[in-house]
N, CA, C and O atoms as a GROMACS GRO file, in nm:
protein
  656
    1MET      N    1  13.050  10.395  12.435
    1MET     CA    2  12.960  10.507  12.450
    1MET      C    3  13.020  10.602  12.553
    1MET      O    4  13.068  10.560  12.658
    2GLN      N    5  13.016  10.727  12.523
    2GLN     CA    6  13.075  10.830  12.608
    2GLN      C    7  12.980  10.867  12.722
    2GLN      O    8  12.859  10.849  12.713
    3SER      N    9  13.038  10.920  12.828
    3SER     CA   10  12.962  10.963  12.945
    3SER      C   11  12.857  11.068  12.908
    3SER      O   12  12.746  11.065  12.959
    4GLY      N   13  12.894  11.159  12.820
    4GLY     CA   14  12.800  11.264  12.778
    4GLY      C   15  12.679  11.207  12.707
    4GLY      O   16  12.567  11.256  12.723
    5GLU      N   17  12.702  11.104  12.627
    5GLU     CA   18  12.591  11.041  12.554
    5GLU      C   19  12.497  10.969  12.651
    5GLU      O   20  12.375  10.976  12.637
    6ILE      N   21  12.554  10.900  12.749
    6ILE     CA   22  12.473  10.833  12.851
    6ILE      C   23  12.390  10.937  12.928
    6ILE      O   24  12.271  10.919  12.950
    7ASN      N   25  12.455  11.046  12.968
    7ASN     CA   26  12.385  11.150  13.043
    7ASN      C   27  12.272  11.211  12.960
    7ASN      O   28  12.165  11.242  13.013
    8SER      N   29  12.294  11.227  12.831
    8SER     CA   30  12.191  11.281  12.742
    8SER      C   31  12.070  11.188  12.737
    8SER      O   32  11.955  11.233  12.742
    9ILE      N   33  12.094  11.059  12.727
    9ILE     CA   34  11.985  10.961  12.725
    9ILE      C   35  11.909  10.964  12.858
    9ILE      O   36  11.786  10.958  12.860
   10LEU      N   37  11.983  10.971  12.967
   10LEU     CA   38  11.919  10.976  13.099
   10LEU      C   39  11.833  11.101  13.115
   10LEU      O   40  11.726  11.096  13.176
   11ILE      N   41  11.879  11.213  13.060
   11ILE     CA   42  11.800  11.335  13.064
   11ILE      C   43  11.671  11.318  12.984
   11ILE      O   44  11.565  11.362  13.028
   12HIS      N   45  11.680  11.254  12.867
   12HIS     CA   46  11.559  11.227  12.788
   12HIS      C   47  11.463  11.138  12.865
   12HIS      O   48  11.342  11.163  12.867
   13LEU      N   49  11.516  11.035  12.929
   13LEU     CA   50  11.429  10.947  13.008
   13LEU      C   51  11.362  11.023  13.122
   13LEU      O   52  11.243  11.005  13.148
   14ASP      N   53  11.439  11.107  13.189
   14ASP     CA   54  11.381  11.187  13.298
   14ASP      C   55  11.271  11.278  13.246
   14ASP      O   56  11.168  11.295  13.312
   15SER      N   57  11.292  11.337  13.129
   15SER     CA   58  11.190  11.427  13.075
   15SER      C   59  11.065  11.351  13.028
   15SER      O   60  10.956  11.408  13.021
   16LEU      N   61  11.081  11.223  12.997
   16LEU     CA   62  10.967  11.140  12.956
   16LEU      C   63  10.891  11.082  13.074
   16LEU      O   64  10.780  11.031  13.058
   17GLN      N   65  10.949  11.087  13.191
   17GLN     CA   66  10.893  11.017  13.307
   17GLN      C   67  10.746  11.051  13.332
   17GLN      O   68  10.665  10.961  13.350
   18LEU      N   69  10.711  11.177  13.334
   18LEU     CA   70  10.573  11.216  13.360
   18LEU      C   71  10.479  11.162  13.252
   18LEU      O   72  10.368  11.117  13.282
   19LYS      N   73  10.524  11.167  13.128
   19LYS     CA   74  10.441  11.115  13.018
   19LYS      C   75  10.424  10.963  13.031
   19LYS      O   76  10.315  10.910  13.008
   20MET      N   77  10.532  10.894  13.069
   20MET     CA   78  10.522  10.749  13.089
   20MET      C   79  10.431  10.718  13.208
   20MET      O   80  10.352  10.623  13.202
   21ASP      N   81  10.441  10.797  13.315
   21ASP     CA   82  10.355  10.776  13.431
   21ASP      C   83  10.208  10.792  13.395
   21ASP      O   84  10.125  10.710  13.435
   22LYS      N   85  10.176  10.897  13.320
   22LYS     CA   86  10.037  10.920  13.280
   22LYS      C   87   9.986  10.806  13.192
   22LYS      O   88   9.873  10.760  13.208
   23ALA      N   89  10.069  10.760  13.100
   23ALA     CA   90  10.028  10.652  13.010
   23ALA      C   91  10.011  10.521  13.087
   23ALA      O   92   9.914  10.449  13.064
   24ALA      N   93  10.104  10.491  13.177
   24ALA     CA   94  10.092  10.369  13.257
   24ALA      C   95   9.970  10.376  13.348
   24ALA      O   96   9.902  10.275  13.368
   25GLY      N   97   9.942  10.493  13.403
   25GLY     CA   98   9.823  10.509  13.486
   25GLY      C   99   9.696  10.487  13.407
   25GLY      O  100   9.601  10.425  13.456
   26ALA      N  101   9.692  10.537  13.284
   26ALA     CA  102   9.576  10.517  13.198
   26ALA      C  103   9.559  10.369  13.166
   26ALA      O  104   9.447  10.318  13.162
   27ALA      N  105   9.670  10.300  13.143
   27ALA     CA  106   9.665  10.156  13.115
   27ALA      C  107   9.612  10.080  13.235
   27ALA      O  108   9.528   9.991  13.221
   28LEU      N  109   9.661  10.114  13.352
   28LEU     CA  110   9.617  10.047  13.475
   28LEU      C  111   9.468  10.071  13.500
   28LEU      O  112   9.397   9.980  13.544
   29SER      N  113   9.422  10.191  13.473
   29SER     CA  114   9.282  10.224  13.493
   29SER      C  115   9.190  10.136  13.407
   29SER      O  116   9.088  10.086  13.454
   30VAL      N  117   9.228  10.117  13.282
   30VAL     CA  118   9.147  10.032  13.193
   30VAL      C  119   9.154   9.887  13.238
   30VAL      O  120   9.052   9.818  13.244
   31GLU      N  121   9.274   9.840  13.269
   31GLU     CA  122   9.289   9.700  13.310
   31GLU      C  123   9.210   9.671  13.437
   31GLU      O  124   9.147   9.565  13.448
   32LEU      N  125   9.211   9.762  13.532
   32LEU     CA  126   9.135   9.743  13.655
   32LEU      C  127   8.985   9.736  13.626
   32LEU      O  128   8.914   9.656  13.687
   33ARG      N  129   8.938   9.817  13.535
   33ARG     CA  130   8.796   9.812  13.495
   33ARG      C  131   8.762   9.678  13.430
   33ARG      O  132   8.655   9.622  13.452
   34MET      N  133   8.855   9.626  13.350
   34MET     CA  134   8.831   9.496  13.286
   34MET      C  135   8.820   9.385  13.392
   34MET      O  136   8.736   9.296  13.381
   35ARG      N  137   8.904   9.391  13.493
   35ARG     CA  138   8.900   9.291  13.600
   35ARG      C  139   8.774   9.306  13.684
   35ARG      O  140   8.716   9.207  13.727
   36LEU      N  141   8.731   9.430  13.708
   36LEU     CA  142   8.606   9.454  13.779
   36LEU      C  143   8.489   9.398  13.699
   36LEU      O  144   8.399   9.335  13.755
   37LEU      N  145   8.491   9.420  13.570
   37LEU     CA  146   8.386   9.367  13.483
   37LEU      C  147   8.380   9.214  13.495
   37LEU      O  148   8.272   9.156  13.503
   38ALA      N  149   8.496   9.150  13.497
   38ALA     CA  150   8.500   9.004  13.510
   38ALA      C  151   8.445   8.960  13.646
   38ALA      O  152   8.375   8.860  13.654
   39GLU      N  153   8.477   9.033  13.750
   39GLU     CA  154   8.425   8.997  13.883
   39GLU      C  155   8.272   9.007  13.887
   39GLU      O  156   8.206   8.925  13.951
   40LEU      N  157   8.218   9.106  13.820
   40LEU     CA  158   8.074   9.131  13.826
   40LEU      C  159   7.994   9.054  13.721
   40LEU      O  160   7.872   9.049  13.729
   41SER      N  161   8.061   8.994  13.625
   41SER     CA  162   7.992   8.926  13.515
   41SER      C  163   8.012   8.775  13.524
   41SER      O  164   8.122   8.724  13.503
   42GLN      N  165   7.905   8.705  13.555
   42GLN     CA  166   7.911   8.559  13.561
   42GLN      C  167   7.949   8.498  13.426
   42GLN      O  168   8.029   8.404  13.423
   43PRO      N  169   7.894   8.548  13.313
   43PRO     CA  170   7.936   8.492  13.184
   43PRO      C  171   8.087   8.507  13.158
   43PRO      O  172   8.149   8.419  13.100
   44MET      N  173   8.144   8.617  13.201
   44MET     CA  174   8.290   8.634  13.184
   44MET      C  175   8.365   8.534  13.271
   44MET      O  176   8.460   8.472  13.225
   45ARG      N  177   8.323   8.520  13.396
   45ARG     CA  178   8.392   8.425  13.485
   45ARG      C  179   8.380   8.283  13.431
   45ARG      O  180   8.475   8.205  13.440
   46SER      N  181   8.265   8.249  13.376
   46SER     CA  182   8.247   8.116  13.317
   46SER      C  183   8.341   8.096  13.199
   46SER      O  184   8.400   7.989  13.183
   47GLU      N  185   8.355   8.198  13.118
   47GLU     CA  186   8.444   8.191  13.002
   47GLU      C  187   8.589   8.178  13.045
   47GLU      O  188   8.668   8.109  12.980
   48LEU      N  189   8.625   8.244  13.153
   48LEU     CA  190   8.763   8.239  13.201
   48LEU      C  191   8.798   8.103  13.262
   48LEU      O  192   8.915   8.068  13.270
   49LYS      N  193   8.698   8.028  13.304
   49LYS     CA  194   8.713   7.894  13.362
   49LYS      C  195   8.817   7.894  13.474
   49LYS      O  196   8.793   7.950  13.581
   50LYS      N  197   8.929   7.832  13.451
   50LYS     CA  198   9.032   7.818  13.555
   50LYS      C  199   9.116   7.944  13.572
   50LYS      O  200   9.186   7.958  13.672
   51ASN      N  201   9.111   8.034  13.474
   51ASN     CA  202   9.189   8.158  13.484
   51ASN      C  203   9.125   8.250  13.587
   51ASN      O  204   9.005   8.279  13.579
   52LYS      N  205   9.202   8.294  13.680
   52LYS     CA  206   9.152   8.384  13.784
   52LYS      C  207   9.146   8.525  13.727
   52LYS      O  208   9.248   8.579  13.683
   53TYR      N  209   9.026   8.583  13.727
   53TYR     CA  210   9.010   8.715  13.665
   53TYR      C  211   9.099   8.821  13.728
   53TYR      O  212   9.135   8.918  13.662
   54TRP      N  213   9.135   8.805  13.852
   54TRP     CA  214   9.219   8.904  13.921
   54TRP      C  215   9.367   8.888  13.890
   54TRP      O  216   9.448   8.974  13.924
   55ASN      N  217   9.402   8.776  13.823
   55ASN     CA  218   9.544   8.751  13.799
   55ASN      C  219   9.568   8.680  13.666
   55ASN      O  220   9.666   8.607  13.651
   56THR      N  221   9.482   8.703  13.571
   56THR     CA  222   9.500   8.637  13.442
   56THR      C  223   9.559   8.736  13.341
   56THR      O  224   9.556   8.857  13.362
   57GLU      N  225   9.610   8.683  13.234
   57GLU     CA  226   9.663   8.768  13.128
   57GLU      C  227   9.550   8.848  13.063
   57GLU      O  228   9.435   8.803  13.057
   58LEU      N  229   9.585   8.965  13.017
   58LEU     CA  230   9.487   9.053  12.956
   58LEU      C  231   9.419   8.989  12.835
   58LEU      O  232   9.300   9.012  12.811
   59LYS      N  233   9.493   8.909  12.759
   59LYS     CA  234   9.434   8.848  12.639
   59LYS      C  235   9.317   8.757  12.676
   59LYS      O  236   9.222   8.745  12.598
   60PHE      N  237   9.323   8.692  12.792
   60PHE     CA  238   9.212   8.607  12.836
   60PHE      C  239   9.092   8.690  12.879
   60PHE      O  240   8.978   8.652  12.856
   61LEU      N  241   9.119   8.804  12.942
   61LEU     CA  242   9.010   8.894  12.979
   61LEU      C  243   8.940   8.947  12.854
   61LEU      O  244   8.817   8.952  12.849
   62VAL      N  245   9.019   8.985  12.755
   62VAL     CA  246   8.962   9.038  12.631
   62VAL      C  247   8.876   8.932  12.562
   62VAL      O  248   8.766   8.960  12.515
   63ARG      N  249   8.927   8.811  12.557
   63ARG     CA  250   8.850   8.702  12.495
   63ARG      C  251   8.719   8.680  12.572
   63ARG      O  252   8.614   8.661  12.510
   64ALA      N  253   8.725   8.684  12.704
   64ALA     CA  254   8.605   8.665  12.786
   64ALA      C  255   8.506   8.780  12.765
   64ALA      O  256   8.385   8.757  12.762
   65ILE      N  257   8.556   8.902  12.752
   65ILE     CA  258   8.469   9.016  12.724
   65ILE      C  259   8.400   8.996  12.590
   65ILE      O  260   8.279   9.016  12.578
   66ASN      N  261   8.477   8.957  12.489
   66ASN     CA  262   8.420   8.939  12.355
   66ASN      C  263   8.313   8.830  12.353
   66ASN      O  264   8.214   8.843  12.282
   67VAL      N  265   8.333   8.724  12.430
   67VAL     CA  266   8.234   8.616  12.434
   67VAL      C  267   8.112   8.657  12.517
   67VAL      O  268   7.998   8.644  12.472
   68ALA      N  269   8.137   8.706  12.637
   68ALA     CA  270   8.027   8.736  12.729
   68ALA      C  271   7.940   8.853  12.681
   68ALA      O  272   7.820   8.856  12.709
   69PHE      N  273   8.000   8.947  12.611
   69PHE     CA  274   7.926   9.066  12.570
   69PHE      C  275   7.917   9.079  12.419
   69PHE      O  276   7.905   9.189  12.366
   70ASN      N  277   7.924   8.967  12.350
   70ASN     CA  278   7.923   8.967  12.204
   70ASN      C  279   7.805   9.044  12.147
   70ASN      O  280   7.821   9.119  12.050
   71ASP      N  281   7.686   9.026  12.204
   71ASP     CA  282   7.567   9.093  12.152
   71ASP      C  283   7.566   9.243  12.178
   71ASP      O  284   7.500   9.318  12.106
   72GLU      N  285   7.639   9.287  12.280
   72GLU     CA  286   7.640   9.429  12.316
   72GLU      C  287   7.754   9.506  12.251
   72GLU      O  288   7.750   9.629  12.242
   73LEU      N  289   7.856   9.435  12.206
   73LEU     CA  290   7.974   9.500  12.150
   73LEU      C  291   7.965   9.512  11.999
   73LEU      O  292   7.940   9.414  11.928
   74GLU      N  293   7.986   9.632  11.952
   74GLU     CA  294   7.997   9.654  11.808
   74GLU      C  295   8.140   9.624  11.768
   74GLU      O  296   8.230   9.621  11.853
   75LEU      N  297   8.162   9.601  11.642
   75LEU     CA  298   8.297   9.574  11.592
   75LEU      C  299   8.393   9.687  11.630
   75LEU      O  300   8.508   9.661  11.666
   76ALA      N  301   8.347   9.810  11.622
   76ALA     CA  302   8.432   9.925  11.657
   76ALA      C  303   8.472   9.921  11.804
   76ALA      O  304   8.585   9.957  11.839
   77ASP      N  305   8.381   9.875  11.891
   77ASP     CA  306   8.413   9.863  12.034
   77ASP      C  307   8.520   9.757  12.056
   77ASP      O  308   8.614   9.778  12.134
   78LYS      N  309   8.506   9.644  11.989
   78LYS     CA  310   8.606   9.538  12.001
   78LYS      C  311   8.742   9.586  11.952
   78LYS      O  312   8.845   9.554  12.011
   79GLN      N  313   8.740   9.663  11.845
   79GLN     CA  314   8.864   9.716  11.788
   79GLN      C  315   8.931   9.813  11.884
   79GLN      O  316   9.054   9.815  11.896
   80LYS      N  317   8.852   9.894  11.953
   80LYS     CA  318   8.907   9.988  12.051
   80LYS      C  319   8.979   9.913  12.163
   80LYS      O  320   9.088   9.952  12.206
   81ILE      N  321   8.918   9.807  12.210
   81ILE     CA  322   8.980   9.728  12.317
   81ILE      C  323   9.107   9.660  12.265
   81ILE      O  324   9.210   9.663  12.332
   82ASP      N  325   9.100   9.600  12.147
   82ASP     CA  326   9.216   9.532  12.089
   82ASP      C  327   9.332   9.630  12.065
   82ASP      O  328   9.448   9.598  12.095
   83ASN      N  329   9.301   9.747  12.012
   83ASN     CA  330   9.406   9.848  11.987
   83ASN      C  331   9.471   9.891  12.118
   83ASN      O  332   9.593   9.906  12.125
   84PHE      N  333   9.390   9.910  12.219
   84PHE     CA  334   9.443   9.948  12.349
   84PHE      C  335   9.538   9.841  12.403
   84PHE      O  336   9.649   9.872  12.445
   85VAL      N  337   9.494   9.715  12.401
   85VAL     CA  338   9.573   9.606  12.459
   85VAL      C  339   9.706   9.591  12.386
   85VAL      O  340   9.811   9.576  12.450
   86LYS      N  341   9.703   9.596  12.256
   86LYS     CA  342   9.828   9.582  12.179
   86LYS      C  343   9.926   9.694  12.214
   86LYS      O  344  10.044   9.669  12.237
   87SER      N  345   9.876   9.815  12.218
   87SER     CA  346   9.961   9.928  12.249
   87SER      C  347  10.008   9.924  12.394
   87SER      O  348  10.124   9.954  12.423
   88ARG      N  349   9.920   9.887  12.484
   88ARG     CA  350   9.952   9.876  12.627
   88ARG      C  351  10.064   9.777  12.650
   88ARG      O  352  10.157   9.803  12.728
   89ASN      N  353  10.057   9.663  12.584
   89ASN     CA  354  10.160   9.560  12.602
   89ASN      C  355  10.297   9.612  12.559
   89ASN      O  356  10.397   9.588  12.627
   90ASN      N  357  10.301   9.682  12.446
   90ASN     CA  358  10.429   9.738  12.401
   90ASN      C  359  10.480   9.845  12.497
   90ASN      O  360  10.599   9.850  12.527
   91LEU      N  361  10.391   9.929  12.544
   91LEU     CA  362  10.431  10.034  12.638
   91LEU      C  363  10.491   9.974  12.765
   91LEU      O  364  10.600  10.011  12.807
   92LEU      N  365  10.420   9.881  12.825
   92LEU     CA  366  10.463   9.829  12.955
   92LEU      C  367  10.581   9.734  12.945
   92LEU      O  368  10.640   9.698  13.047
   93HIS      N  369  10.617   9.693  12.824
   93HIS     CA  370  10.738   9.614  12.806
   93HIS      C  371  10.854   9.700  12.755
   93HIS      O  372  10.961   9.648  12.722
   94GLY      N  373  10.832   9.831  12.750
   94GLY     CA  374  10.939   9.922  12.710
   94GLY      C  375  10.977   9.915  12.564
   94GLY      O  376  11.087   9.956  12.527
   95ASP      N  377  10.889   9.863  12.480
   95ASP     CA  378  10.914   9.855  12.336
   95ASP      C  379  10.853   9.978  12.270
   95ASP      O  380  10.741   9.972  12.220
   96PHE      N  381  10.928  10.088  12.270
   96PHE     CA  382  10.874  10.212  12.216
   96PHE      C  383  10.850  10.206  12.066
   96PHE      O  384  10.758  10.270  12.015
   97VAL      N  385  10.930  10.129  11.994
   97VAL     CA  386  10.909  10.115  11.850
   97VAL      C  387  10.777  10.042  11.826
   97VAL      O  388  10.696  10.086  11.745
   98GLY      N  389  10.755   9.931  11.894
   98GLY     CA  390  10.628   9.859  11.884
   98GLY      C  391  10.512   9.941  11.935
   98GLY      O  392  10.402   9.936  11.879
   99PHE      N  393  10.536  10.017  12.041
   99PHE     CA  394  10.434  10.106  12.099
   99PHE      C  395  10.387  10.206  11.994
   99PHE      O  396  10.267  10.228  11.978
  100ALA      N  397  10.480  10.266  11.924
  100ALA     CA  398  10.445  10.363  11.820
  100ALA      C  399  10.376  10.294  11.702
  100ALA      O  400  10.275  10.344  11.652
  101LYS      N  401  10.430  10.180  11.659
  101LYS     CA  402  10.370  10.108  11.545
  101LYS      C  403  10.227  10.065  11.575
  101LYS      O  404  10.142  10.066  11.486
  102SER      N  405  10.201  10.028  11.700
  102SER     CA  406  10.065   9.985  11.735
  102SER      C  407   9.966  10.102  11.725
  102SER      O  408   9.845  10.082  11.731
  103GLN      N  409  10.019  10.222  11.711
  103GLN     CA  410   9.936  10.340  11.694
  103GLN      C  411   9.953  10.402  11.556
  103GLN      O  412   9.926  10.520  11.534
  104ASP      N  413   9.998  10.318  11.463
  104ASP     CA  414  10.019  10.360  11.323
  104ASP      C  415  10.116  10.477  11.309
  104ASP      O  416  10.097  10.565  11.225
  105THR      N  417  10.219  10.476  11.392
  105THR     CA  418  10.323  10.578  11.386
  105THR      C  419  10.457  10.508  11.372
  105THR      O  420  10.484  10.412  11.443
  106SER      N  421  10.540  10.556  11.282
  106SER     CA  422  10.675  10.502  11.267
  106SER      C  423  10.771  10.597  11.335
  106SER      O  424  10.773  10.717  11.306
  107LEU      N  425  10.851  10.544  11.425
  107LEU     CA  426  10.952  10.627  11.490
  107LEU      C  427  11.070  10.644  11.396
  107LEU      O  428  11.115  10.549  11.332
  108THR      N  429  11.118  10.764  11.388
  108THR     CA  430  11.234  10.793  11.305
  108THR      C  431  11.351  10.834  11.392
  108THR      O  432  11.334  10.892  11.499
  109GLY      N  433  11.469  10.801  11.345
  109GLY     CA  434  11.590  10.838  11.417
  109GLY      C  435  11.637  10.977  11.380
  109GLY      O  436  11.578  11.042  11.293
  110ARG      N  437  11.741  11.021  11.445
  110ARG     CA  438  11.797  11.153  11.417
  110ARG      C  439  11.882  11.152  11.291
  110ARG      O  440  11.905  11.257  11.231
  111GLN      N  441  11.928  11.034  11.250
  111GLN     CA  442  12.014  11.023  11.133
  111GLN      C  443  11.934  11.049  11.006
  111GLN      O  444  11.826  10.992  10.986
  112ILE      N  445  11.988  11.135  10.921
  112ILE     CA  446  11.923  11.164  10.793
  112ILE      C  447  11.993  11.083  10.686
  112ILE      O  448  12.115  11.088  10.672
  113LEU      N  449  11.914  11.008  10.609
  113LEU     CA  450  11.968  10.921  10.504
  113LEU      C  451  12.000  11.002  10.379
  113LEU      O  452  11.966  11.120  10.369
  114SER      N  453  12.063  10.938  10.285
  114SER     CA  454  12.100  11.006  10.160
  114SER      C  455  11.976  11.053  10.083
  114SER      O  456  11.986  11.143  10.000
  115SER      N  457  11.861  10.993  10.111
  115SER     CA  458  11.737  11.033  10.045
  115SER      C  459  11.675  11.156  10.112
  115SER      O  460  11.565  11.198  10.075
  116SER      N  461  11.745  11.213  10.208
  116SER     CA  462  11.699  11.329  10.285
  116SER      C  463  11.584  11.296  10.379
  116SER      O  464  11.517  11.385  10.430
  117LYS      N  465  11.562  11.168  10.401
  117LYS     CA  466  11.460  11.125  10.497
  117LYS      C  467  11.530  11.064  10.617
  117LYS      O  468  11.645  11.022  10.609
  118ARG      N  469  11.460  11.062  10.726
  118ARG     CA  470  11.516  11.002  10.848
  118ARG      C  471  11.495  10.851  10.844
  118ARG      O  472  11.398  10.801  10.786
  119ASN      N  473  11.588  10.778  10.909
  119ASN     CA  474  11.575  10.633  10.910
  119ASN      C  475  11.460  10.591  11.003
  119ASN      O  476  11.437  10.652  11.107
  120ILE      N  477  11.391  10.486  10.962
  120ILE     CA  478  11.282  10.430  11.043
  120ILE      C  479  11.345  10.334  11.144
  120ILE      O  480  11.426  10.249  11.109
  121LEU      N  481  11.307  10.351  11.269
  121LEU     CA  482  11.367  10.272  11.376
  121LEU      C  483  11.306  10.132  11.384
  121LEU      O  484  11.191  10.111  11.346
  122VAL      N  485  11.386  10.039  11.432
  122VAL     CA  486  11.340   9.903  11.461
  122VAL      C  487  11.355   9.881  11.611
  122VAL      O  488  11.414   9.964  11.681
  123ALA      N  489  11.301   9.771  11.660
  123ALA     CA  490  11.296   9.747  11.805
  123ALA      C  491  11.433   9.754  11.874
  123ALA      O  492  11.441   9.791  11.991
  124GLN      N  493  11.538   9.720  11.802
  124GLN     CA  494  11.671   9.721  11.861
  124GLN      C  495  11.724   9.863  11.884
  124GLN      O  496  11.824   9.880  11.954
  125ASN      N  497  11.659   9.964  11.828
  125ASN     CA  498  11.704  10.102  11.841
  125ASN      C  499  11.646  10.168  11.967
  125ASN      O  500  11.577  10.270  11.958
  126ILE      N  501  11.673  10.110  12.081
  126ILE     CA  502  11.616  10.160  12.207
  126ILE      C  503  11.661  10.302  12.235
  126ILE      O  504  11.579  10.387  12.270
  127LYS      N  505  11.788  10.329  12.220
  127LYS     CA  506  11.843  10.461  12.250
  127LYS      C  507  11.772  10.568  12.166
  127LYS      O  508  11.728  10.670  12.220
  128GLU      N  509  11.761  10.547  12.036
  128GLU     CA  510  11.696  10.644  11.949
  128GLU      C  511  11.546  10.652  11.975
  128GLU      O  512  11.486  10.758  11.964
  129SER      N  513  11.486  10.538  12.010
  129SER     CA  514  11.341  10.539  12.032
  129SER      C  515  11.303  10.621  12.154
  129SER      O  516  11.193  10.676  12.159
  130ILE      N  517  11.391  10.631  12.252
  130ILE     CA  518  11.365  10.712  12.371
  130ILE      C  519  11.347  10.858  12.331
  130ILE      O  520  11.262  10.928  12.387
  131VAL      N  521  11.426  10.903  12.236
  131VAL     CA  522  11.416  11.040  12.188
  131VAL      C  523  11.296  11.055  12.095
  131VAL      O  524  11.219  11.150  12.107
  132SER      N  525  11.280  10.962  12.005
  132SER     CA  526  11.180  10.972  11.899
  132SER      C  527  11.037  10.959  11.950
  132SER      O  528  10.946  11.019  11.894
  133VAL      N  529  11.016  10.881  12.055
  133VAL     CA  530  10.880  10.860  12.104
  133VAL      C  531  10.818  10.992  12.148
  133VAL      O  532  10.696  11.010  12.137
  134ASP      N  533  10.898  11.082  12.197
  134ASP     CA  534  10.848  11.212  12.238
  134ASP      C  535  10.820  11.301  12.117
  134ASP      O  536  10.717  11.369  12.114
  135TRP      N  537  10.908  11.303  12.018
  135TRP     CA  538  10.887  11.382  11.897
  135TRP      C  539  10.756  11.348  11.829
  135TRP      O  540  10.687  11.435  11.776
  136ASN      N  541  10.723  11.220  11.832
  136ASN     CA  542  10.608  11.172  11.756
  136ASN      C  543  10.477  11.174  11.834
  136ASN      O  544  10.375  11.124  11.787
  137GLN      N  545  10.480  11.232  11.953
  137GLN     CA  546  10.358  11.249  12.034
  137GLN      C  547  10.282  11.117  12.055
  137GLN      O  548  10.159  11.113  12.047
  138VAL      N  549  10.356  11.011  12.082
  138VAL     CA  550  10.296  10.879  12.096
  138VAL      C  551  10.220  10.865  12.228
  138VAL      O  552  10.118  10.798  12.233
  139PHE      N  553  10.269  10.926  12.333
  139PHE     CA  554  10.201  10.912  12.464
  139PHE      C  555  10.061  10.974  12.464
  139PHE      O  556   9.968  10.912  12.514
  140PRO      N  557  10.043  11.095  12.410
  140PRO     CA  558   9.906  11.147  12.404
  140PRO      C  559   9.812  11.060  12.318
  140PRO      O  560   9.694  11.045  12.349
  141LYS      N  561   9.866  11.002  12.211
  141LYS     CA  562   9.785  10.913  12.128
  141LYS      C  563   9.742  10.791  12.209
  141LYS      O  564   9.629  10.744  12.196
  142PHE      N  565   9.833  10.740  12.292
  142PHE     CA  566   9.798  10.624  12.374
  142PHE      C  567   9.690  10.658  12.476
  142PHE      O  568   9.598  10.580  12.498
  143ARG      N  569   9.700  10.774  12.537
  143ARG     CA  570   9.598  10.811  12.635
  143ARG      C  571   9.461  10.820  12.569
  143ARG      O  572   9.360  10.791  12.633
  144LYS      N  573   9.457  10.859  12.443
  144LYS     CA  574   9.330  10.860  12.369
  144LYS      C  575   9.280  10.717  12.349
  144LYS      O  576   9.161  10.690  12.365
  145LEU      N  577   9.370  10.625  12.314
  145LEU     CA  578   9.332  10.483  12.300
  145LEU      C  579   9.276  10.431  12.432
  145LEU      O  580   9.175  10.360  12.435
  146ALA      N  581   9.343  10.465  12.541
  146ALA     CA  582   9.299  10.420  12.674
  146ALA      C  583   9.162  10.476  12.707
  146ALA      O  584   9.077  10.405  12.760
  147LYS      N  585   9.139  10.603  12.678
  147LYS     CA  586   9.008  10.664  12.705
  147LYS      C  587   8.899  10.596  12.623
  147LYS      O  588   8.789  10.573  12.672
  148ASP      N  589   8.929  10.564  12.498
  148ASP     CA  590   8.832  10.494  12.413
  148ASP      C  591   8.797  10.357  12.470
  148ASP      O  592   8.680  10.319  12.476
  149ALA      N  593   8.899  10.282  12.513
  149ALA     CA  594   8.875  10.150  12.572
  149ALA      C  595   8.801  10.163  12.705
  149ALA      O  596   8.712  10.084  12.735
  150GLU      N  597   8.838  10.262  12.782
  150GLU     CA  598   8.772  10.286  12.912
  150GLU      C  599   8.623  10.314  12.891
  150GLU      O  600   8.539  10.266  12.967
  151TYR      N  601   8.591  10.392  12.790
  151TYR     CA  602   8.451  10.422  12.758
  151TYR      C  603   8.373  10.294  12.729
  151TYR      O  604   8.261  10.276  12.778
  152VAL      N  605   8.431  10.206  12.651
  152VAL     CA  606   8.364  10.079  12.616
  152VAL      C  607   8.343   9.994  12.741
  152VAL      O  608   8.234   9.940  12.762
  153ILE      N  609   8.446   9.981  12.823
  153ILE     CA  610   8.435   9.899  12.944
  153ILE      C  611   8.334   9.960  13.041
  153ILE      O  612   8.255   9.887  13.101
  154ASN      N  613   8.335  10.092  13.056
  154ASN     CA  614   8.236  10.158  13.142
  154ASN      C  615   8.094  10.132  13.093
  154ASN      O  616   8.002  10.110  13.172
  155LYS      N  617   8.077  10.134  12.961
  155LYS     CA  618   7.946  10.107  12.902
  155LYS      C  619   7.901   9.965  12.938
  155LYS      O  620   7.784   9.943  12.969
  156LEU      N  621   7.992   9.869  12.933
  156LEU     CA  622   7.958   9.731  12.969
  156LEU      C  623   7.928   9.718  13.119
  156LEU      O  624   7.836   9.646  13.158
  157LEU      N  625   8.005   9.788  13.201
  157LEU     CA  626   7.978   9.786  13.344
  157LEU      C  627   7.838   9.842  13.373
  157LEU      O  628   7.764   9.786  13.454
  158ARG      N  629   7.803   9.950  13.309
  158ARG     CA  630   7.669  10.009  13.329
  158ARG      C  631   7.559   9.917  13.279
  158ARG      O  632   7.449   9.914  13.334
  159SER      N  633   7.590   9.840  13.174
  159SER     CA  634   7.488   9.748  13.121
  159SER      C  635   7.457   9.638  13.222
  159SER      O  636   7.346   9.585  13.225
  160LEU      N  637   7.555   9.602  13.305
  160LEU     CA  638   7.532   9.502  13.410
  160LEU      C  639   7.428   9.553  13.509
  160LEU      O  640   7.341   9.477  13.551
  161ALA      N  641   7.438   9.678  13.546
  161ALA     CA  642   7.342   9.737  13.641
  161ALA      C  643   7.203   9.744  13.577
  161ALA      O  644   7.102   9.720  13.643
  162ALA      N  645   7.199   9.779  13.448
  162ALA     CA  646   7.070   9.790  13.379
  162ALA      C  647   7.002   9.655  13.363
  162ALA      O  648   6.879   9.647  13.360
  163ASN      N  649   7.080   9.549  13.353
  163ASN     CA  650   7.025   9.414  13.332
  163ASN      C  651   6.997   9.338  13.460
  163ASN      O  652   6.949   9.225  13.456
  164SER      N  653   7.026   9.398  13.576
  164SER     CA  654   7.001   9.323  13.700
  164SER      C  655   6.875   9.366  13.769
  164SER      O  656   6.841   9.312  13.875
   0.00000   0.00000   0.00000
């Protein structure tokens, strides 16, 4: 790989930095709300058992939310949380191809195939995915997922106050 190509990729990463920061901040905001919900909800803490709500994997928090608030959560609410978590995991592990797929978007490369269509990227195409993730507006889509999940968690937090 040539120096110019490396520099080009680094420039793309630098230009994505603010978008990645906003998306990671949105993810952290939702996760913190989920942990707060677990701290304030005895049924969630009971469901978590030995898992410490402040340091457990997100999948255990989600399961505890689904059990503790089953009667209050509609299927659409559960789906919003699940969609957020799946996308969040891909984002924070740097899997831009998985990140896009979790939002029903296929990342395409710059190479045009003989069919006049662009090639669909796979997880190993990290270099191309850095460029493509921006073209496909995946970060704004994620922030919408995060806002949807945040709304659901806030609703559950407010229900705790109403029930006490």
